[in-house]
N, C-alpha and C positions, 0 to 999 in steps of 0.2 A: 303611264296612264295620266293624261291631263284632265283636270277637274275644274268645275266651277262650284264655289261655295256660295250659297244663297243665304243671306242674313235675314233674320226676322225683322219685321217692321219696327219692333220695339228695341232692336239692337242699338247700343250706344257707341259713341266714337271709341271709347275704351275697348268695348268688345271687338270692334273692327280692327283696332290696332293690335290686339292679342292674336287674332286670327292671322293677320299679315305676318307677325313675328313668328308664329308657329309654322306657317307655310315656308318661310325662309329656313327655319330650323331643320325642316324636312328635306332641304336641298332643292326646293322648288322656287319658281320666280312668280311673285304676286303681281297681278294687274287688276286694279279696281275700276268698277264701272258703276256709277250712281245713276239709277233711274228714278222716275217719278214716285214709285211706290216701294222700290226695294234696291238694295245694294248687292251687287254680285262681285265676287273676287275670283278671278281666274288663278289657278294654281298650275303653272306650266312646267312640265318635266316629267320624266319617266319614273313613276313610283308604283308601289304595290297597293292592293286594296286596303292593307293595314293603315296606310296614310289617310285614306278616305274615312275609315272608321274613327281614327284619332281626331280628325277635324270635326266630325259630326258631334263629338262630345263637348266641344267648346261653347261657352256661353254666348248666346246671340245668334247661333247657327241654326238655320231652319232645315236645310238639307244640302247634301253634297252629291253632285252628279258628274258622270264622266262626259267629256266632250267627244262626240263621235266623229266630227269632221277633221280632216287632216289640217285644215287651217283653224286656228283656235280663236285668236283675238278678232279676226274678221267675221266670225260666224254669228248668226242670229242667237245661237245658244249662249254666247258670252254676253251679247248686247242686244236685247230683244227690240228696242225701239230704234227707229231711223236715226243715224248720226246726222246732226246738223252742224256745219262748220260756220264760223264767223271769219270772213276774210276782208279785213279793212271795213267792217260794218255791213258787208253783204252776206246774207245767209245762203248757204249752199246745202242742199239735201232736203229730204222729207218732201213737203208739198211746194217747195220753192224751185222755180225754174230760172236759170241764168244762162245768158248767151255770151260765150267768149269769142272774140272776133279780132281779125287783123291779118296782116300779111304773113305768108309762110315763113319768109326770111326778112330780116331787116337789111334793106339794100342801101338806104340813104336816109338822111334826116327828112328830106322833102317828101319822099314816098311815105315814110312811116307816119309823119304828122298829117299828111293828106288822108290816109286811110284811117288813122286814129280819130280824126275829126268826123269822118263820115260814119263810122260805126258807133261813135258816141251819140251823134245826132239821131241815128236810127234806133237807139235804145240798148245797145250792147253794154254789159256791166263790167266786163273784164277784157283787157287788151292783151292780145297775143302777138309774139314776134320772135322769130328764131335768130339767135346770135351764133349758135353752134349748130350746124346742120350735117348730120351723118348722111351721106349720099351713097347710092349704089355704085356710082362711078367716082374714082379718085380725082377725075378731071373736072367734076362739076363744082359749081359755087358752093363753098362749105361754111359760109357765114363770115361776119365781121369780128367775131370774138368779143373781147371786152369792150371794144369801141361800140359794137352793137348793143351791148348791155347798157352802156352809158346813155345811148340814144333812147332806149326803151324806158329807162327810168325817167328821163327828161319828159318823154311823151306821157307817161303815166301821171307825172305830177302836173303837167300842163292841162290834161283833160280829166283830172281827178278820177282816174280808173286804176284799180289794182292790175298788176301785170303778171303774166305767166310766160316762162320761156323754158326751152329744153336744156337739160344738163346731160352731157354724154360721157363724162369722165369723172371719177371720184376726186381727182385733183382739182377739178373746177368748181366743186360744191361751194367752197368758201367764197369764191369770187361771185358766182351766181347769187348766193345768199345775200351778198352786199347790195345787189341792184334790183332784184326781182321780188315780188310778193309770193309767188308760187313756183315750185319746181314742176317741170314736166319730164316724165320718163317715157321716151318714145317707144314705139313697138319693137324696134330692134334691140332695145336695152331692157325690155321687160324682165328678162332673166339675167341681167348683169347684177349679180347678187352683191358684189362689192359696192356697186353704186347705190343699190337700194339700202344696204346697211348704213352707208355714209349719210344719205339724206334722212334716214330714220333717226339720226342722232341730232337733227336740227328741230326747230319748233315751227317751221314753215309748211304749208300744205303741199302734199305730193300728189300729182295727177298722173296716174299710171295708165298707159294705153295697152290694150290687149295685143299680144304678139300675133303676127300674121298667120301663125299655125298653132296657136296656143289654145288650150281648152279653158273653160271657165274656172275649173279648179286650179289650173296653173296660174291664172291671173290672180285669183284669191291668195294662192301661196306666195306670190310676189308681193302682194299687199302685206302678208304676214311678216315678211322680212322687215318692212318699214315699221309696222306696229310693234314688233318685238323689241325694237330699240327705244321705244317710249314715245315715238311720234304717232299719235292717234288721228292725225289730220290728213286722212287719205281719201282720195276721189278716184274712182275707176273710170275707164272709158272703152266702150266698144267702138272700134274703128274699122271693122271689116277684116275678114279672114280670106286666105287664099283657097279658091275652089277650082273646079274645072271651067267655070264660066269665064268668057273673054269679053263679054259686053260691058263690063265695069272693071275698074282697076282691082277692086276686091269685092267680096260679097258681104254686105252689111248683115250681121247676124242680129236681127231685130229681137228674135226670141231670147237672146242672151240677156237682155235687159231685165225682163221679169224673173228670169232664172236666177240672176245675180241678186235681185232684190228679195227673192225667196230665201236665199241662203246666207246673205250678208246684210248688215246694217249700214254699210258704206254707200255714199252717193255714187250713182253711176251716170256718166254723160254718153253722148253719141257724137262721133266724128263723121259727118256725111261727106266731107270734102275728100278725104283719103280713100274712103270706100268707093265713091263715085268715079273720081279721076276726071270727071267732066262737069263743068259748072251747071249745065242744064239739068243734071240729075240731083244736084245738091238739095234743092228745096224739098222734093218729095221724100228723100231719105231723112232729112232733118225733121220733117213733120211726122214721119213714121216713128222715129225715135221718141219724140215728145209724146205722141199718142200711146206709145208702149210704156210710158211712165218715167222716161229719163229725166233726170234733174237738170238737164240743160244740153247744149250742143256747142261744140267748138268749130267755128266756121272760118275758112280762109277767104279773105276779102283783099282785092287789089284794084287800085284805080286805073292801072294800065297793064292788064295781065299779059298782053302780047309782048311786053318788054320785061316781064318778071324774070328774075334769075333762078327761081325755084317754084315748080308746080303752078305755073301760069294757067294751064288748061282747066284746073279745078277751082280757080279763084273766082268768087262771085263778084260781079261789079257792084259798086256802092248803091246805085238806084235799085237794083234787084235785091239787095240786102234789105233795103227799107221795106219792100213788099213782103219778103220773107219774114221779117220781124212781126209785121201785122198778122200774118198767117199763124205764126208760132203762138202769139198771144191768144188768138181764137181757139186753137187746138188745146192749149193749156187750160183755158177756161172750161172747155167741154169736159176734160178729165179731172176738173176740180183743183188745179194747181194755180199757184200765184207766180206771176212772172215779174222779175225785177227789170224795170226799164229806167235808163238814165240814172242808175244807182238807187232808184226808189222802188219799193215793192208794190205791185198792183194787186189789190184785192179782186178775186174773181167775181164777176157779176152773177147775181142769182139767176138760175135758169128757170124758165116756166115750166110748170108741171106738164108731163106728157100724158095725154089720155090713154085709156086702154084700147085694145083692139076692137074694131066694130064687130058687133055680134050678128 
């Protein structure tokens, strides 16, 4: 039985330390979460109700409750408030909206810098680019590897943008850690548990995409693998699931965004590019995700998509991305969120009061 120990508002640091020590003595793993008004300590492990009763007797303890969800550290029960991450000075989660943009794959320095310049000018706050590309076909372009990582780091420095790239093998975690600011776990690796455990041992944010046939619970359990290793800097992403529909590459499960937010405190993004598979559909899906409450979107942009070595048909052209950024800002303001543009947070404009229905 996993538990959460809620401390009294008057509990001291000494009280908290004694609770943590007792949790360890019981053979459980403690995880502390400090909120604005109270501190909660998760006690993770299979124990009897007697352990719960013993913890309730400790000084400073208000109550002890069982965690009902299979995912513990990712649940709202453990951490009631929205988690807000700081990535190189950019806040992610809660009311903050950020757009990650860039090419699907890093093909050359020229293309990467061209796209990075365009998305930065349009207001994107984080630069994406794949150096390792798991593909359906072994004959497709699979990335430049470490050389691509070097180019990504160079571009991130040149344009003052945090960077994110996919890691596909536990053996590459150390290398990717050296060059990128965020790890991306792709849909195909959402349940690569050895990889999740490895990135969980680091201190860099981990961006996990939902698998193409995974449930919301399975996505949250994947996040739990990372959280269990001590890395609480996790971001989730809805990128579309496989259904019977053939009109799009995948079906974007917009409803998953509020469902995840109801169950978990972790930020959730939307990936309209992989869901659509066609650039003309990307804006509508991106706006739907933001309207549903997503903390941001990850969008593929390419200056010459007809020559792209990976996912050219879904890459948005730079001038269309400019238009999309303006639309995202408008939708975010309507739902009361703050958009980060050019690395700076934009406060939402006050909306005029809407009159009642005519009688």
